[in-house]
All heavy atoms as an XYZ file, in Angstrom:
746
protein
N       9.773     37.120     36.268
C       8.754     36.127     36.418
C       8.228     35.679     35.060
O       7.813     34.548     34.912
C       7.639     36.716     37.291
C       6.700     35.701     37.790
S       7.544     34.701     39.026
C       6.211     33.928     39.783
N       8.232     36.576     34.092
C       7.733     36.226     32.766
C       8.596     35.154     32.121
O       8.114     34.300     31.407
C       7.671     37.462     31.882
C       6.593     38.436     32.260
C       6.548     39.570     31.278
C       5.454     40.546     31.649
N       5.352     41.630     30.711
N       9.893     35.188     32.352
C      10.798     34.205     31.770
C      10.542     32.821     32.338
O      10.643     31.822     31.645
C      12.257     34.615     32.003
C      12.615     35.900     31.326
N      12.733     36.002     29.961
C      12.880     37.135     31.824
C      13.061     37.254     29.642
N      13.156     37.955     30.762
N      10.203     32.762     33.627
C       9.922     31.471     34.246
C       8.647     30.856     33.663
O       8.549     29.652     33.450
C       9.781     31.605     35.763
C      11.078     31.929     36.451
C      11.243     33.131     37.126
C      12.134     31.037     36.410
C      12.434     33.439     37.752
C      13.333     31.328     37.024
C      13.471     32.533     37.695
O      14.662     32.829     38.309
N       7.673     31.690     33.401
C       6.410     31.205     32.827
C       6.617     30.652     31.423
O       6.079     29.599     31.069
N       7.422     31.357     30.629
C       7.721     30.869     29.283
C       8.519     29.581     29.337
O       8.288     28.651     28.571
C       8.476     31.933     28.489
C       7.635     33.126     28.114
C       8.442     34.155     27.354
C       7.615     35.385     27.043
N       8.388     36.399     26.352
N       9.467     29.523     30.260
C      10.277     28.312     30.397
C       9.424     27.132     30.829
O       9.585     26.004     30.344
C      11.407     28.550     31.394
N       8.492     27.353     31.746
C       7.593     26.285     32.179
C       6.672     25.842     31.040
O       6.382     24.650     30.891
C       6.766     26.736     33.390
C       7.509     26.774     34.718
C       6.625     27.338     35.813
C       7.979     25.376     35.093
N       6.233     26.775     30.235
C       5.381     26.439     29.096
C       6.146     25.590     28.084
O       5.645     24.560     27.613
C       4.870     27.719     28.426
C       3.977     27.535     27.200
C       2.687     26.830     27.585
C       3.684     28.860     26.554
N       7.369     25.957     27.770
C       8.199     25.186     26.839
C       8.506     23.818     27.420
O       8.433     22.796     26.726
C       9.501     25.964     26.511
C      10.491     25.076     25.773
C       9.184     27.206     25.702
N       8.813     23.761     28.697
C       9.088     22.487     29.356
C       7.854     21.590     29.327
O       7.959     20.383     29.084
C       9.549     22.728     30.798
C       9.934     21.486     31.597
C      11.139     20.806     30.945
C      10.241     21.844     33.025
N       6.695     22.166     29.540
C       5.446     21.396     29.477
C       5.187     20.853     28.083
O       4.777     19.697     27.916
N       5.439     21.656     27.068
C       5.248     21.200     25.687
C       6.233     20.089     25.336
O       5.869     19.110     24.679
C       5.397     22.369     24.715
C       4.252     23.377     24.714
C       4.593     24.561     23.804
C       2.970     22.726     24.247
N       7.475     20.229     25.775
C       8.460     19.188     25.518
C       8.094     17.892     26.231
O       8.290     16.799     25.698
C       9.854     19.651     25.938
C      10.486     20.739     25.064
C      11.801     21.205     25.664
C      10.692     20.227     23.656
N       7.571     18.003     27.423
C       7.148     16.813     28.165
C       6.001     16.110     27.455
O       5.978     14.878     27.344
C       6.726     17.213     29.595
O       7.793     17.918     30.220
C       6.366     15.993     30.408
N       5.044     16.870     26.965
C       3.916     16.271     26.245
C       4.359     15.620     24.944
O       3.847     14.569     24.563
C       2.846     17.332     25.962
C       2.008     17.750     27.159
C       1.057     18.877     26.758
C       1.232     16.579     27.719
N       5.309     16.223     24.251
C       5.784     15.623     22.994
C       6.542     14.336     23.256
O       6.512     13.428     22.447
C       6.716     16.568     22.229
O       6.892     17.762     22.899
C       6.243     16.848     20.860
N       7.214     14.258     24.379
C       7.950     13.041     24.709
C       6.999     11.886     25.000
O       7.368     10.724     24.865
C       8.851     13.295     25.915
N       5.781     12.189     25.388
C       4.803     11.144     25.711
C       4.193     10.525     24.455
O       3.589      9.459     24.525
C       3.682     11.707     26.574
S       4.229     12.189     28.217
N       4.297     11.196     23.323
C       3.713     10.676     22.096
C       4.558      9.552     21.543
O       5.780      9.570     21.619
C       3.589     11.773     21.043
C       2.597     12.836     21.421
C       2.482     13.884     20.330
O       3.233     13.866     19.373
N       1.547     14.795     20.483
N       3.886      8.584     20.935
C       4.597      7.466     20.323
C       4.913      7.814     18.881
O       4.026      8.106     18.091
C       3.738      6.206     20.368
O       4.353      5.171     19.680
N       6.192      7.768     18.525
C       6.608      8.103     17.164
C       6.725      6.872     16.284
O       6.833      6.968     15.079
C       7.932      8.834     17.180
N       6.699      5.701     16.886
C       6.863      4.492     16.084
C       5.535      4.058     15.484
O       4.488      4.185     16.098
C       7.443      3.368     16.935
O       6.530      3.035     17.958
N       5.621      3.539     14.267
C       4.443      3.029     13.572
C       4.328      1.538     13.854
O       5.341      0.856     14.003
C       4.567      3.251     12.060
C       4.545      4.698     11.670
C       4.622      4.836     10.175
C       4.613      6.299      9.766
N       4.689      6.459      8.325
N       3.104      1.011     13.897
C       2.979     -0.429     14.101
C       3.528     -1.194     12.908
O       3.425     -0.736     11.766
C       1.473     -0.651     14.257
C       0.831      0.546     13.660
C       1.817      1.673     13.801
N       4.115     -2.330     13.167
C       4.706     -3.153     12.116
C       3.600     -3.884     11.368
O       3.031     -4.841     11.874
C       5.689     -4.142     12.724
C       6.455     -4.902     11.665
O       6.463     -4.445     10.505
O       7.051     -5.944     11.993
N       3.282     -3.418     10.150
C       2.205     -4.026      9.378
C       2.666     -5.280      8.645
O       1.854     -6.070      8.212
C       1.632     -3.030      8.349
O       2.698     -2.572      7.518
C       0.970     -1.851      9.049
N       3.973     -5.464      8.499
C       4.467     -6.643      7.800
C       4.225     -7.909      8.611
O       3.995     -8.969      8.053
C       5.956     -6.489      7.500
N       4.284     -7.789      9.936
C       4.073     -8.964     10.768
C       2.607     -9.152     11.135
O       2.260    -10.132     11.773
C       4.912     -8.859     12.036
O       4.466     -7.763     12.811
N       1.751     -8.193     10.754
C       0.328     -8.315     11.054
C      -0.267     -9.445     10.216
O       0.080     -9.616      9.049
C      -0.388     -7.001     10.745
N      -1.159    -10.223     10.809
C      -1.756    -11.325     10.045
C      -2.601    -10.805      8.893
O      -3.341     -9.846      9.039
C      -2.615    -12.051     11.077
C      -2.824    -11.080     12.185
C      -1.667    -10.135     12.156
N      -2.434    -11.414      7.742
C      -3.182    -11.026      6.550
C      -4.539    -11.717      6.550
O      -4.655    -12.865      6.946
C      -2.411    -11.401      5.286
C      -1.122    -10.642      5.107
C      -1.345     -9.182      4.783
O      -2.331     -8.802      4.176
N      -0.430     -8.345      5.201
N      -5.545    -11.022      6.082
C      -6.877    -11.599      5.967
C      -6.895    -12.506      4.740
O      -6.716    -12.028      3.622
C      -7.903    -10.480      5.826
C      -9.323    -10.984      5.734
O      -9.557    -12.165      6.063
O     -10.207    -10.194      5.346
N      -7.094    -13.815      4.910
C      -7.069    -14.718      3.752
C      -8.185    -14.420      2.757
O      -8.053    -14.673      1.572
C      -7.219    -16.114      4.365
C      -7.715    -15.903      5.730
C      -7.327    -14.526      6.156
N      -9.276    -13.845      3.226
C     -10.379    -13.499      2.333
C      -9.993    -12.349      1.405
O     -10.395    -12.309      0.249
C     -11.607    -13.119      3.169
C     -12.864    -12.974      2.378
C     -13.367    -14.279      1.768
O     -13.027    -15.360      2.272
O     -14.112    -14.202      0.778
N      -9.176    -11.408      1.890
C      -8.751    -10.269      1.077
C      -7.687    -10.663      0.055
O      -7.450     -9.933     -0.894
C      -8.230     -9.157      1.971
N      -7.056    -11.813      0.241
C      -6.014    -12.269     -0.683
C      -6.464    -13.537     -1.414
O      -5.687    -14.437     -1.665
C      -4.714    -12.522      0.080
C      -3.526    -12.684     -0.849
O      -3.511    -12.044     -1.915
O      -2.615    -13.459     -0.515
N      -7.726    -13.572     -1.751
C      -8.286    -14.751     -2.409
C      -7.663    -14.997     -3.779
O      -7.523    -16.136     -4.222
C      -9.800    -14.597     -2.564
C     -10.468    -15.882     -3.008
C     -11.940    -15.719     -3.261
N     -12.639    -15.310     -2.061
C     -13.929    -14.988     -2.058
N     -14.619    -15.023     -3.168
N     -14.508    -14.618     -0.942
N      -7.237    -13.951     -4.453
C      -6.645    -14.107     -5.787
C      -5.158    -14.448     -5.727
O      -4.556    -14.768     -6.745
C      -6.861    -12.843     -6.605
S      -5.895    -11.440     -6.036
N      -4.549    -14.358     -4.555
C      -3.128    -14.669     -4.415
C      -2.216    -13.514     -4.764
O      -1.071    -13.717     -5.171
N      -2.680    -12.282     -4.607
C      -1.881    -11.102     -4.960
C      -0.585    -11.028     -4.161
O       0.409    -10.494     -4.651
C      -2.692     -9.829     -4.746
N      -0.567    -11.579     -2.971
C       0.637    -11.495     -2.142
C       1.820    -12.219     -2.782
O       2.963    -11.834     -2.582
C       0.359    -12.073     -0.757
O      -0.025    -13.433     -0.852
N       1.565    -13.235     -3.571
C       2.679    -13.962     -4.196
C       3.169    -13.304     -5.488
O       4.157    -13.750     -6.070
C       2.284    -15.412     -4.459
C       1.114    -15.596     -5.390
C       0.710    -17.060     -5.506
O       1.538    -17.928     -5.323
N      -0.547    -17.302     -5.818
N       2.511    -12.247     -5.933
C       2.918    -11.539     -7.147
C       3.462    -10.139     -6.854
O       3.625     -9.330     -7.763
C       1.742    -11.432     -8.126
C       1.294    -12.770     -8.641
C       0.135    -13.372     -8.166
C       2.040    -13.449     -9.592
C      -0.271    -14.614     -8.627
C       1.645    -14.696    -10.061
C       0.493    -15.266     -9.570
O       0.105    -16.501    -10.033
N       3.761     -9.837     -5.596
C       4.273     -8.515     -5.233
C       5.652     -8.243     -5.828
O       6.070     -7.105     -5.915
C       4.305     -8.358     -3.706
C       2.931     -8.351     -3.063
C       2.019     -7.276     -3.609
O       2.415     -6.124     -3.756
N       0.795     -7.658     -3.920
N       6.344     -9.294     -6.263
C       7.657     -9.102     -6.891
C       7.538     -8.418     -8.255
O       8.535     -7.988     -8.816
C       8.400    -10.430     -7.024
C       7.626    -11.439     -7.860
O       6.403    -11.429     -7.873
N       8.338    -12.321     -8.527
N       6.342     -8.304     -8.806
C       6.140     -7.601    -10.075
C       6.130     -6.077     -9.897
O       6.257     -5.346    -10.879
C       4.823     -8.028    -10.729
C       4.923     -9.332    -11.487
C       4.657    -10.546    -10.878
C       5.276     -9.345    -12.829
C       4.746    -11.741    -11.565
C       5.370    -10.531    -13.532
C       5.109    -11.726    -12.896
O       5.203    -12.907    -13.588
N       5.954     -5.596     -8.673
C       5.925     -4.146     -8.433
C       7.265     -3.548     -8.848
O       8.321     -4.015     -8.462
C       5.615     -3.841     -6.955
C       5.737     -2.353     -6.669
C       4.236     -4.346     -6.578
N       7.201     -2.522     -9.698
C       8.405     -1.866    -10.214
C       8.802     -2.352    -11.593
O       9.580     -1.702    -12.272
N       8.276     -3.481    -12.015
C       8.573     -3.998    -13.352
C       7.606     -3.380    -14.365
O       6.522     -2.940    -14.011
C       8.438     -5.525    -13.383
C       9.459     -6.239    -12.532
C       9.312     -7.736    -12.658
C      10.356     -8.450    -11.810
N      10.216     -9.908    -11.896
N       7.972     -3.376    -15.650
C       7.069     -2.831    -16.664
C       5.792     -3.672    -16.775
O       5.819     -4.891    -16.581
C       7.864     -2.913    -17.963
C       9.254     -3.235    -17.575
C       9.247     -3.797    -16.207
N       4.694     -3.018    -17.084
C       3.418     -3.713    -17.261
C       3.513     -4.720    -18.401
O       2.851     -5.748    -18.392
C       2.299     -2.699    -17.515
C       0.865     -3.196    -17.425
C       0.566     -3.726    -16.029
C      -0.108     -2.089    -17.769
N       4.381     -4.453    -19.364
C       4.559     -5.365    -20.492
C       5.208     -6.679    -20.071
O       5.190     -7.644    -20.839
C       5.421     -4.699    -21.589
O       6.661     -4.286    -21.008
C       4.703     -3.499    -22.186
N       5.766     -6.746    -18.861
C       6.366     -7.999    -18.400
C       5.319     -9.078    -18.141
O       5.654    -10.246    -17.980
C       7.192     -7.758    -17.135
O       6.358     -7.386    -16.063
N       4.043     -8.698    -18.150
C       2.962     -9.672    -17.959
C       2.634    -10.418    -19.250
O       2.006    -11.477    -19.198
C       1.698     -8.973    -17.445
C       1.816     -8.281    -16.090
C       0.530     -7.547    -15.772
C       2.159     -9.276    -15.015
N       3.058     -9.873    -20.379
C       2.770    -10.516    -21.656
C       3.466    -11.862    -21.719
O       4.643    -11.990    -21.392
C       3.212     -9.634    -22.820
C       2.427     -8.363    -22.922
C       2.977     -7.446    -24.008
O       4.077     -7.643    -24.516
N       2.207     -6.433    -24.356
N       2.726    -12.870    -22.133
C       3.273    -14.211    -22.257
C       3.254    -14.993    -20.955
O       3.612    -16.169    -20.948
N       2.850    -14.362    -19.850
C       2.752    -15.057    -18.567
C       1.420    -15.797    -18.488
O       0.413    -15.337    -19.011
C       2.839    -14.065    -17.406
C       4.142    -13.340    -17.307
C       5.278    -14.265    -16.907
O       5.092    -15.217    -16.168
N       6.454    -13.989    -17.433
N       1.403    -16.934    -17.818
C       0.182    -17.704    -17.628
C      -0.228    -17.614    -16.163
O       0.579    -17.879    -15.274
C       0.396    -19.170    -18.029
C      -0.789    -20.022    -17.724
N      -1.950    -19.937    -18.443
C      -0.986    -20.957    -16.766
C      -2.824    -20.792    -17.940
N      -2.258    -21.426    -16.915
N      -1.460    -17.232    -15.917
C      -2.000    -17.130    -14.571
C      -3.189    -18.072    -14.449
O      -3.937    -18.280    -15.414
C      -2.448    -15.692    -14.276
C      -1.320    -14.703    -14.321
C      -1.052    -13.983    -15.476
C      -0.522    -14.492    -13.216
C      -0.016    -13.072    -15.523
C       0.516    -13.586    -13.255
C       0.778    -12.873    -14.405
N      -3.373    -18.641    -13.263
C      -4.460    -19.587    -13.042
C      -5.792    -18.900    -12.746
O      -6.825    -19.551    -12.718
C      -4.119    -20.526    -11.874
C      -2.949    -21.427    -12.213
O      -2.767    -21.741    -13.410
O      -2.214    -21.799    -11.283
N      -5.793    -17.608    -12.510
C      -7.022    -16.877    -12.221
C      -7.204    -15.747    -13.228
O      -6.347    -15.507    -14.055
C      -7.007    -16.333    -10.784
C      -5.972    -15.264    -10.540
C      -4.643    -15.831    -10.096
O      -4.269    -16.925    -10.433
N      -3.904    -15.044     -9.349
N      -8.315    -15.061    -13.101
C      -8.572    -13.909    -13.968
C      -7.577    -12.800    -13.613
O      -7.307    -12.548    -12.449
C      -9.995    -13.388    -13.775
C     -11.070    -14.352    -14.210
C     -12.435    -13.741    -14.040
C     -12.820    -13.816    -12.572
N     -14.170    -13.311    -12.289
N      -7.041    -12.166    -14.657
C      -6.037    -11.109    -14.468
C      -6.459     -9.874    -15.242
O      -6.989     -9.970    -16.350
C      -4.643    -11.581    -14.954
C      -3.633    -10.465    -14.871
C      -4.175    -12.767    -14.145
N      -6.196     -8.713    -14.646
C      -6.486     -7.453    -15.333
C      -5.264     -6.561    -15.212
O      -4.831     -6.212    -14.116
C      -7.714     -6.797    -14.703
C      -8.098     -5.489    -15.324
C      -9.470     -5.011    -14.939
N      -9.625     -4.795    -13.502
C     -10.713     -4.279    -12.960
N     -11.750     -3.964    -13.710
N     -10.778     -4.110    -11.659
N      -4.671     -6.215    -16.337
C      -3.559     -5.266    -16.383
C      -4.151     -3.885    -16.640
O      -4.846     -3.675    -17.628
C      -2.586     -5.644    -17.481
N      -3.886     -2.954    -15.758
C      -4.511     -1.627    -15.829
C      -3.448     -0.570    -16.103
O      -2.689     -0.193    -15.208
C      -5.242     -1.305    -14.511
C      -6.200     -2.435    -14.140
C      -5.975      0.019    -14.612
C      -6.770     -2.331    -12.739
N      -3.367     -0.069    -17.342
C      -2.428      1.027    -17.646
C      -2.836      2.306    -16.914
O      -3.976      2.458    -16.487
C      -2.556      1.208    -19.151
C      -3.182     -0.049    -19.646
C      -4.048     -0.544    -18.536
N      -1.896      3.212    -16.784
C      -2.130      4.486    -16.095
C      -3.283      5.252    -16.743
O      -3.351      5.391    -17.960
C      -0.848      5.324    -16.141
C      -0.942      6.622    -15.389
C      -0.967      6.641    -14.015
C      -1.008      7.829    -16.069
C      -1.042      7.824    -13.310
C      -1.080      9.025    -15.385
C      -1.100      9.022    -14.004
O      -1.187     10.203    -13.320
N      -4.191      5.725    -15.949
C      -5.357      6.521    -16.369
C      -6.250      5.810    -17.383
O      -6.864      6.458    -18.228
C      -4.937      7.877    -16.942
C      -4.770      8.926    -15.886
N      -5.784      9.372    -15.094
C      -3.679      9.599    -15.486
C      -5.340     10.287    -14.268
N      -4.044     10.434    -14.479
N      -6.328      4.498    -17.335
C      -7.229      3.809    -18.263
C      -8.579      3.594    -17.592
O      -8.689      3.540    -16.368
C      -6.638      2.467    -18.703
O      -6.603      1.584    -17.606
N      -9.592      3.468    -18.401
C     -10.939      3.224    -17.892
C     -11.099      1.732    -17.609
O     -10.729      0.896    -18.415
C     -11.970      3.669    -18.920
N     -11.596      1.424    -16.423
C     -11.855      0.035    -16.045
C     -13.260     -0.056    -15.467
O     -13.806      0.922    -14.972
C     -10.831     -0.487    -15.006
C      -9.451     -0.591    -15.595
C     -10.813      0.361    -13.770
N     -13.814     -1.255    -15.516
C     -15.129     -1.459    -14.929
C     -15.011     -1.418    -13.415
O     -13.956     -1.711    -12.854
C     -15.718     -2.815    -15.358
O     -14.837     -3.853    -14.924
C     -15.900     -2.873    -16.862
N     -16.076     -1.079    -12.755
C     -16.058     -0.953    -11.307
C     -16.564     -2.217    -10.604
O     -16.787     -2.194     -9.403
C     -16.899      0.255    -10.877
C     -16.319      1.589    -11.325
S     -14.648      1.896    -10.743
C     -14.931      2.057     -9.016
N     -16.742     -3.306    -11.350
C     -17.176     -4.537    -10.699
C     -16.054     -5.053     -9.807
O     -14.876     -4.957    -10.133
C     -17.591     -5.591    -11.718
C     -16.468     -5.985    -12.656
O     -15.664     -5.103    -13.002
O     -16.408     -7.156    -13.038
N     -16.416     -5.592     -8.665
C     -15.430     -6.043     -7.690
C     -15.448     -7.561     -7.623
O     -16.468     -8.171     -7.364
C     -15.754     -5.452     -6.317
C     -14.719     -5.746     -5.285
C     -13.518     -5.070     -5.276
C     -14.947     -6.714     -4.325
C     -12.557     -5.341     -4.319
C     -13.995     -6.989     -3.363
C     -12.806     -6.297     -3.362
N     -14.309     -8.173     -7.880
C     -14.189     -9.621     -7.844
C     -12.924     -9.985     -7.072
O     -11.816     -9.732     -7.545
C     -14.131    -10.180     -9.267
O     -13.843    -11.549     -9.237
N     -13.087    -10.571     -5.889
C     -11.926    -10.926     -5.073
C     -11.060    -11.996     -5.713
O      -9.912    -12.168     -5.336
C     -12.381    -11.408     -3.693
C     -12.677    -10.317     -2.680
C     -13.213    -10.911     -1.396
C     -11.446     -9.491     -2.395
N     -11.604    -12.696     -6.695
C     -10.814    -13.748     -7.337
C     -10.017    -13.226     -8.530
O      -9.283    -13.981     -9.153
C     -11.729    -14.890     -7.780
O     -12.690    -14.418     -8.694
N     -10.132    -11.928     -8.847
C      -9.400    -11.346     -9.976
C      -8.134    -10.652     -9.487
O      -8.136     -9.897     -8.530
C     -10.269    -10.340    -10.728
C      -9.539     -9.705    -11.907
C     -10.406     -8.773    -12.712
N     -11.083     -7.822    -11.864
C     -12.338     -7.408    -12.087
N     -13.027     -7.842    -13.105
N     -12.897     -6.542    -11.263
N      -7.045    -10.885    -10.171
C      -5.741    -10.295     -9.866
C      -5.563     -9.045    -10.720
O      -5.706     -9.092    -11.936
C      -4.650    -11.323    -10.162
C      -3.212    -10.982     -9.882
C      -3.000    -10.698     -8.397
C      -2.320    -12.129    -10.322
N      -5.264     -7.914    -10.094
C      -5.099     -6.641    -10.789
C      -3.662     -6.156    -10.686
O      -3.070     -6.165     -9.606
C      -6.016     -5.575    -10.184
C      -7.464     -5.875    -10.415
O      -7.933     -5.887    -11.538
N      -8.192     -6.156     -9.343
N      -3.131     -5.728    -11.820
C      -1.808     -5.109    -11.885
C      -2.019     -3.675    -12.334
O      -2.434     -3.423    -13.467
C      -0.908     -5.837    -12.884
C      -0.536     -7.229    -12.467
C      -1.319     -8.309    -12.828
C       0.602     -7.457    -11.708
C      -0.982     -9.587    -12.453
C       0.955     -8.741    -11.328
C       0.158     -9.806    -11.698
N      -1.741     -2.714    -11.458
C      -1.953     -1.298    -11.738
C      -0.629     -0.638    -12.081
O       0.352     -0.784    -11.349
C      -2.576     -0.621    -10.520
C      -2.906      0.855    -10.632
C      -4.020      1.075    -11.660
C      -3.322      1.404     -9.285
N      -0.590      0.083    -13.210
C       0.646      0.734    -13.663
C       0.634      2.219    -13.344
O      -0.422      2.841    -13.238
C       0.829      0.526    -15.157
N       1.822      2.795    -13.218
C       1.965      4.228    -12.986
C       2.210      4.960    -14.306
O       2.121      4.365    -15.377
C       3.082      4.505    -11.972
C       4.423      3.951    -12.412
O       4.557      3.526    -13.577
O       5.359      3.948    -11.576
N       2.530      6.251    -14.231
C       2.754      7.075    -15.431
C       3.825      6.506    -16.345
O       3.722      6.587    -17.556
C       3.163      8.491    -15.037
C       2.072      9.363    -14.562
C       2.623     10.751    -14.263
C       1.552     11.662    -13.757
N       2.049     13.006    -13.455
N       4.862      5.943    -15.762
C       5.976      5.440    -16.576
C       5.746      4.042    -17.114
O       6.604      3.492    -17.786
C       7.269      5.495    -15.755
O       7.144      4.701    -14.603
N       4.585      3.447    -16.820
C       4.262      2.123    -17.337
C       4.752      0.981    -16.478
O       4.669     -0.174    -16.867
N       5.254      1.309    -15.281
C       5.703      0.277    -14.361
C       4.585     -0.101    -13.394
O       3.753      0.744    -13.038
C       6.920      0.742    -13.562
C       8.116      0.947    -14.449
O       8.292      0.247    -15.432
N       8.944      1.916    -14.107
N       4.568     -1.327    -12.955
C       3.529     -1.800    -12.041
C       3.763     -1.160    -10.680
O       4.838     -1.266    -10.100
C       3.559     -3.338    -11.944
C       3.253     -3.940    -13.318
C       2.578     -3.831    -10.895
C       3.477     -5.441    -13.403
N       2.723     -0.488    -10.186
C       2.846      0.195     -8.888
C       2.074     -0.517     -7.799
O       2.347     -0.303     -6.613
C       2.344      1.638     -9.001
O       0.980      1.648     -9.399
N       1.134     -1.385     -8.191
C       0.308     -2.059     -7.176
C      -0.225     -3.362     -7.735
O      -0.632     -3.417     -8.904
C      -0.834     -1.147     -6.770
C      -1.684     -1.685     -5.652
C      -2.705     -0.642     -5.208
N      -3.641     -1.282     -4.295
C      -4.911     -0.985     -4.198
N      -5.416     -0.033     -4.960
N      -5.694     -1.600     -3.359
N      -0.233     -4.416     -6.907
C      -0.813     -5.701     -7.266
C      -1.827     -6.024     -6.183
O      -1.484     -6.061     -4.999
C       0.251     -6.823     -7.342
C      -0.382     -8.135     -7.724
C       1.342     -6.455     -8.327
N      -3.101     -6.229     -6.586
C      -4.149     -6.426     -5.592
C      -5.303     -7.243     -6.159
O      -5.422     -7.411     -7.374
C      -4.659     -5.073     -5.089
C      -5.311     -4.226     -6.158
C      -6.693     -4.169     -6.293
C      -4.544     -3.469     -7.028
C      -7.282     -3.403     -7.267
C      -5.114     -2.699     -8.010
C      -6.496     -2.667     -8.124
O      -7.085     -1.900     -9.104
N      -6.132     -7.732     -5.274
C      -7.345     -8.458     -5.667
C      -8.497     -7.470     -5.779
O      -8.593     -6.512     -5.035
C      -7.693     -9.505     -4.617
S      -6.441    -10.751     -4.329
N      -9.393     -7.741     -6.717
C     -10.574     -6.893     -6.800
C     -11.136     -6.752     -8.162
O     -10.686     -7.224     -9.144
């Protein structure tokens, strides 16, 4: 009888795990908030992975801040400012407004 109880317990756990959803919602097709992308960061996502020095000589129509890894920056928040954040190796890891 003990074996049947263990088997039922395992079967119950497997049934509950099958009920869980393993898929993540598709965030790429989710509508973007136009207010959060006021600086136009979405059109500069192709810079991710490139060296931070690739911004030198580029002309941008809005305020831009290049942020090297572990550098001190002001905490003022401006949705119209474009930020390029670099990782340890000096490559751009994130492009965002703020």
